[in-house]
C-alpha positions in Angstrom: 85.0 123.0 110.0 85.8 122.9 113.8 89.2 123.5 115.3 91.4 120.5 116.0 95.0 119.7 116.9 97.3 118.4 114.2 100.3 116.0 114.4 102.5 114.5 111.7 104.6 111.8 113.4 107.8 110.5 111.8 107.6 107.0 113.2 105.0 104.4 113.6 105.5 104.3 117.3 104.9 108.0 117.6 101.8 107.7 115.4 100.3 105.0 117.6 100.9 107.0 120.7 99.3 110.1 119.2 96.4 108.1 117.9 95.7 106.7 121.4 94.8 110.2 122.6 91.2 111.0 123.4 89.1 111.6 120.3 92.0 111.5 117.9 91.6 110.3 114.3 94.2 108.9 112.0 94.5 110.8 108.7 95.5 108.7 105.7 94.5 110.1 102.3 91.7 112.2 103.9 89.3 111.6 101.0 86.6 110.4 103.4 87.5 111.9 106.8 88.0 115.5 105.7 84.8 115.5 103.7 82.9 114.2 106.8 84.5 116.9 108.9 83.4 119.6 106.5 79.7 118.7 106.8 79.9 118.1 110.6 79.6 114.3 110.5 83.0 113.9 112.2 84.5 116.3 114.8 87.8 114.8 116.1 89.8 116.7 118.6 93.0 115.8 116.9 94.3 114.5 113.5 97.3 112.3 113.3 98.7 112.5 109.8 100.3 109.3 108.6 101.7 111.0 105.4 105.2 111.2 106.7 105.6 107.4 107.3 107.4 106.1 104.3 107.5 102.6 105.9 103.7 102.4 105.3 104.0 102.7 101.5 105.0 100.2 98.9 104.1 96.9 97.3 105.9 93.6 97.5 105.0 90.3 95.8 106.5 87.1 97.2 105.4 83.6 98.4 102.1 83.7 96.6 101.0 87.0 98.3 100.7 90.6 97.4 101.5 92.9 100.4 100.5 96.5 100.0 101.5 99.2 102.6 98.6 101.0 104.2 99.6 104.4 102.8 99.9 103.2 99.3 97.6 105.2 97.1 94.9 103.7 94.8 96.8 105.1 91.8 100.0 103.3 92.8 98.1 100.0 93.2 96.5 100.5 89.8 99.8 101.3 88.1 101.8 98.5 89.7 103.1 96.0 87.2 103.4 93.5 90.0 99.8 93.8 91.0 98.6 93.8 87.4 100.4 90.5 86.9 99.6 88.8 90.2 96.0 90.0 90.7 94.7 91.9 87.7 91.3 92.3 89.2 92.7 94.1 92.2 94.6 96.6 89.9 91.4 97.1 87.9 89.5 97.8 91.1 92.0 100.4 92.2 91.9 102.1 88.8 88.2 102.6 88.9 88.0 104.2 92.4 86.6 107.7 92.4 88.4 110.2 90.2 92.1 111.0 89.6 92.3 113.2 92.7 90.8 110.5 94.9 93.1 107.8 93.4 96.2 110.0 93.9 95.3 110.9 97.5 93.2 108.0 98.8 95.0 105.0 100.4 94.2 101.3 100.7 94.6 101.5 104.5 92.3 104.5 104.8 89.6 102.9 102.7 89.6 99.6 104.7 89.8 101.4 108.1 86.8 103.6 107.1 84.8 100.6 105.8 82.3 102.7 103.9 79.4 100.4 102.9 79.9 101.2 99.3 83.7 101.2 99.2 85.5 98.9 96.7 88.5 97.6 98.7 86.6 95.8 101.4 85.0 93.6 98.7 88.5 92.7 97.4 89.8 92.0 100.9 86.9 89.8 101.8 86.8 87.9 98.5 90.5 87.3 98.4 90.7 86.3 102.0 93.1 89.1 102.8 95.0 89.7 106.0 95.1 93.1 107.6 98.3 93.9 109.4 98.4 96.5 112.2 101.1 97.7 114.6 99.8 95.2 117.1 98.5 92.1 115.3 97.1 90.5 112.1 93.4 90.2 111.4 91.7 88.0 108.8 89.3 89.9 106.6 86.5 87.7 107.7 87.0 89.0 111.2 87.8 92.6 110.3 84.6 94.1 108.8 82.1 94.3 111.6 79.3 96.5 110.1 78.4 100.0 108.9 81.7 101.9 109.3 82.8 99.4 111.9 85.9 97.3 112.0 87.8 95.2 114.5 90.4 98.0 115.0 90.9 99.1 118.6 91.4 102.8 119.5 94.9 103.8 118.5 95.5 100.7 116.4 97.2 101.5 113.1 96.9 99.5 109.9 100.4 99.0 108.4 99.7 96.8 105.4 97.2 94.4 103.7 98.2 91.0 102.3 96.3 89.4 99.5 96.8 85.7 98.6 97.3 85.4 94.8 94.2 83.6 93.5 93.9 81.1 90.7 91.2 83.3 89.2 89.5 86.5 90.2 87.2 89.2 88.8 85.6 92.5 89.7 82.6 94.4 88.5 80.7 97.4 89.9 77.6 99.3 88.9 78.5 102.7 90.1 76.6 105.8 91.1 77.6 108.3 88.3 78.1 111.3 90.6 80.0 109.8 93.5 81.4 106.8 91.6 80.8 104.7 94.7 79.3 101.3 94.0 75.5 100.9 93.9 76.6 97.3 93.8 80.0 95.8 93.4 81.0 92.1 93.3 84.4 90.6 93.6 84.8 86.9 93.0 87.9 84.8 93.5 88.9 81.2 93.3 91.9 80.1 95.3 93.4 77.5 97.7 90.6 78.4 100.2 87.9 77.7 97.6 85.5 80.2 96.0 84.6 83.4 97.6 82.3 86.2 96.4 82.0 89.5 98.2 79.5 92.3 97.7 79.7 96.0 98.4 77.3 98.8 98.0 74.2 96.6 98.4 74.2 95.6 102.1 72.8 97.9 104.7 75.5 96.7 107.1 78.3 97.0 104.6 80.3 94.4 102.7 79.2 90.7 102.9 79.9 87.4 101.3 77.2 85.9 98.9 77.0 82.2 99.8 74.5 81.4 97.1 77.0 82.6 94.5 79.9 80.8 96.2 78.1 77.5 96.2 77.2 77.7 92.5 80.7 78.9 91.4 82.4 76.2 93.5 80.6 73.6 91.5 81.1 75.3 88.2 83.4 78.3 87.8 81.7 80.0 84.8 79.5 82.9 84.1 76.6 80.6 83.3 76.6 79.3 86.9 75.4 82.7 88.1 72.3 82.5 86.0 69.2 82.0 88.1 71.0 82.6 91.4 68.6 84.3 93.8 69.9 86.8 96.4 67.7 87.5 99.4 66.8 91.2 99.2 66.0 91.5 102.9 68.8 93.5 104.6 69.8 95.2 101.4 69.8 98.9 100.8 66.8 100.6 99.2 67.1 104.3 98.3 66.5 106.7 95.4 69.1 105.0 93.3 67.6 101.6 93.5 65.4 99.3 95.6 66.7 96.4 97.6 65.2 94.0 95.0 67.0 95.9 92.2 70.3 95.5 94.0 69.6 91.8 94.7 69.0 91.2 91.0 72.2 93.1 90.1 74.5 90.9 92.2 74.5 87.7 90.1 74.6 89.8 86.9 77.7 91.6 88.0 79.2 88.3 89.3 78.7 86.8 85.8 80.4 89.8 84.2 83.3 89.6 86.7 84.0 86.0 85.6 83.8 87.0 82.0 
C-alpha cells in the first residue's frame, strides 16, 4: 500500500474542508476503499476518516420516514427495532451484507457513496425513493446513482444521512456470490405513495437500475404471480464466469417474486 496523509476531523465542517483537498478520499467503514488501496486500484494522497463524527450516526423514525446517519453501520441498521418495524425489508437487507466484520465496520453512507454495481443499499435507496442528504444539499436517489462507481456527489461533498419513505409494502431478495457475498442479482421491490418501484443490483453493467417491466406488472397486480412471464432485456447486463447476461435477466423476475412472497 502506498503512503498517504491521514486526518480524523472532529466536526463535519473540518471533514468537508479536508475532503476538498486534492486527491483526498473520505474513509467511512473502509471495507471497500482499503481493499482497493491494497491491490492498487485506488491511491489517494490523503484519507479523511469520518469515524470521529458522532453526528453522522443514528436512526430516527418520524413523519413516515426512516432517517439513517451516514456512519451508521450495517449491523446497527439490521438490529434496529425501529427499522425492523417500519421497513422490515431494509433491516433484512442490512443483515445479509457481507459477513460480521463487514456489517460491523461498513456503513450505509460509505456503501451508497461507493456505488459498487453489486452493492445492496443502492437497490433499497432506488426502490424506496430515498433521499440522500449531504453537507450541501439533498439528492433524490433517482438522480444520485450515475453509473459504475459514479454518483452525483461533487468533490469534497459529504453524505450526512439517507432518508427512506416508509412504504406500504416492500421486499428484498438476492442471489449472492458465495465467496464475496455480493449480489449476482438482487431485487428490491416497494409499493408506496409514489407507486411501485423495483430496483436491481448486481446485474447491470452500469450499476443499479429500475426494472420498468416489473414495475408495470406489479402496479397492476401486487402479487408474486404478476412476475411470472416478465421478460427482462439481457442487453446491457453483466456476463461473467458466474453467470451470463441471459441468466441474470431470467433471475430478476424470479427474485422479485420471492421478494413479494
